[in-house]
C-alpha positions as CSV (number, residue, x, y, z in Angstrom):
1,X,-24.7,-4.0,-1.7
2,X,-26.6,-6.9,-0.9
3,X,-28.5,-6.6,2.8
4,X,-26.2,-9.6,4.2
5,X,-23.4,-7.1,3.9
6,X,-24.6,-3.6,4.5
7,X,-25.3,-3.7,8.3
8,X,-21.5,-5.0,8.9
9,X,-20.0,-2.9,6.5
10,X,-21.4,0.0,8.0
11,X,-20.6,-1.0,11.6
12,X,-17.3,-1.4,10.3
13,X,-17.0,2.0,9.2
14,X,-18.6,3.3,12.3
15,X,-16.3,1.5,14.3
16,X,-13.2,3.2,12.8
17,X,-14.5,7.0,13.5
18,X,-11.8,9.0,14.8
19,X,-9.0,7.3,13.0
20,X,-6.7,9.7,11.5
21,X,-3.8,9.2,8.9
22,X,-0.3,10.0,9.9
23,X,1.1,13.3,9.0
24,X,2.2,12.2,5.9
25,X,-1.3,10.9,4.7
26,X,0.0,7.3,5.7
27,X,-3.0,5.3,6.4
28,X,-3.8,1.6,8.0
29,X,-6.4,0.8,5.5
30,X,-4.1,1.3,2.5
31,X,-1.3,-0.6,4.5
32,X,-3.4,-3.5,4.8
33,X,-5.0,-3.7,1.5
34,X,-1.5,-3.6,-0.2
35,X,-0.6,-6.8,1.5
36,X,-3.9,-8.7,0.2
37,X,-2.5,-11.1,-2.8
38,X,-5.5,-9.8,-5.6
39,X,-4.6,-5.9,-5.0
40,X,-0.5,-6.9,-5.1
41,X,0.8,-5.8,-8.5
42,X,-1.3,-2.6,-8.9
43,X,0.9,-0.5,-7.2
44,X,0.8,1.0,-3.5
45,X,-2.6,2.4,-2.2
46,X,-0.9,4.8,-0.1
47,X,-1.4,8.3,-0.9
48,X,-4.2,7.5,-3.4
49,X,-8.0,9.0,-2.5
50,X,-8.1,8.0,1.2
51,X,-11.7,7.6,0.9
52,X,-11.7,5.3,-1.6
53,X,-9.1,3.1,0.2
54,X,-11.4,3.2,3.3
55,X,-14.7,2.1,1.6
56,X,-12.6,-0.9,-0.1
57,X,-11.3,-1.7,3.5
58,X,-14.5,-1.8,4.9
59,X,-15.9,-4.0,2.3
60,X,-13.0,-6.1,2.2
61,X,-13.2,-6.7,6.0
62,X,-16.7,-8.0,5.6
63,X,-15.2,-10.8,3.5
64,X,-13.4,-12.3,6.4
65,X,-14.4,-14.7,8.9
66,X,-18.0,-14.5,8.2
67,X,-20.2,-17.5,8.8
68,X,-20.8,-17.8,5.6
69,X,-17.7,-17.3,4.2
70,X,-14.8,-18.3,6.8
71,X,-12.0,-17.6,4.0
72,X,-11.5,-14.1,2.4
73,X,-12.5,-14.7,-1.1
74,X,-11.1,-12.3,-3.8
75,X,-14.0,-13.0,-5.8
76,X,-16.3,-12.0,-3.4
77,X,-14.3,-9.0,-2.1
78,X,-13.9,-8.0,-5.7
79,X,-17.8,-8.2,-6.3
80,X,-18.5,-5.9,-3.1
81,X,-15.7,-3.4,-4.3
82,X,-16.5,-3.3,-8.0
83,X,-13.4,-4.1,-8.7
84,X,-11.8,-5.3,-11.9
85,X,-9.9,-8.6,-12.1
86,X,-7.0,-7.1,-13.5
87,X,-6.2,-4.4,-11.0
88,X,-7.5,-1.9,-8.1
89,X,-9.7,0.2,-10.0
90,X,-11.7,1.9,-7.2
91,X,-8.7,3.5,-5.2
92,X,-9.7,6.7,-7.1
93,X,-12.9,8.4,-7.2
94,X,-13.5,8.9,-10.7
95,X,-12.3,5.3,-11.5
96,X,-14.4,3.7,-8.8
97,X,-17.5,5.5,-10.0
98,X,-17.1,4.8,-13.8
99,X,-16.4,1.0,-12.5
100,X,-19.9,0.9,-10.8
101,X,-21.5,2.7,-13.7
102,X,-19.8,0.2,-16.2
103,X,-21.5,-2.7,-14.2
104,X,-24.7,-0.9,-13.8
105,X,-24.4,-0.5,-10.1
106,X,-24.4,3.4,-10.0
107,X,-27.9,3.9,-8.4
108,X,-29.7,7.5,-8.2
109,X,-30.3,8.9,-4.7
110,X,-33.8,7.6,-4.7
111,X,-32.5,4.2,-4.9
112,X,-29.6,4.3,-2.3
113,X,-29.8,2.4,1.0
114,X,-27.9,1.6,3.9
115,X,-24.4,0.1,2.9
116,X,-24.4,1.9,-0.8
117,X,-21.6,3.9,-2.0
118,X,-22.1,7.3,-2.3
119,X,-20.3,9.9,-4.3
120,X,-20.2,13.3,-4.0
121,X,-20.2,15.8,-7.0
122,X,-18.7,19.6,-7.3
123,X,-21.1,22.0,-8.7
124,X,-19.0,21.4,-12.2
125,X,-20.1,17.6,-12.1
126,X,-16.4,16.7,-11.0
127,X,-16.8,13.8,-8.5
128,X,-14.2,14.5,-5.8
129,X,-15.4,12.2,-2.7
130,X,-17.1,8.8,-1.9
131,X,-18.4,7.4,1.5
132,X,-20.7,5.0,2.7
133,X,-24.6,5.3,3.4
134,X,-25.1,5.0,7.2
135,X,-28.7,6.3,7.3
136,X,-31.3,7.5,4.7
137,X,-34.5,8.7,5.2
């Protein structure tokens, strides 16, 4: 992710520390994304991989009301979320990782930096979780 967005995306994520989804796993991040025009038509984000929905939401929130982008721009939000223009591919860990790989945006841990998306892998190689790099060093 470009340095222009790394700091605000991380700050957005950190401001959400302590939020808990409802007992039925309903969460406010999926609820908001489900109302965004360019995500509508791909099915509800509720009950999908909560971690992916949260990362997408943090990136989406930082395409709103910035000095350089006063209006939410679908192409900018998709770019930072590595979304296809057809549907929301980033709401499932394996789809999100594959989309990054397909667009040469999947970097190793040596290249990772603040604001980058990080994928967690089980010992058998299956990706199971995603988050944002807050600090690296």
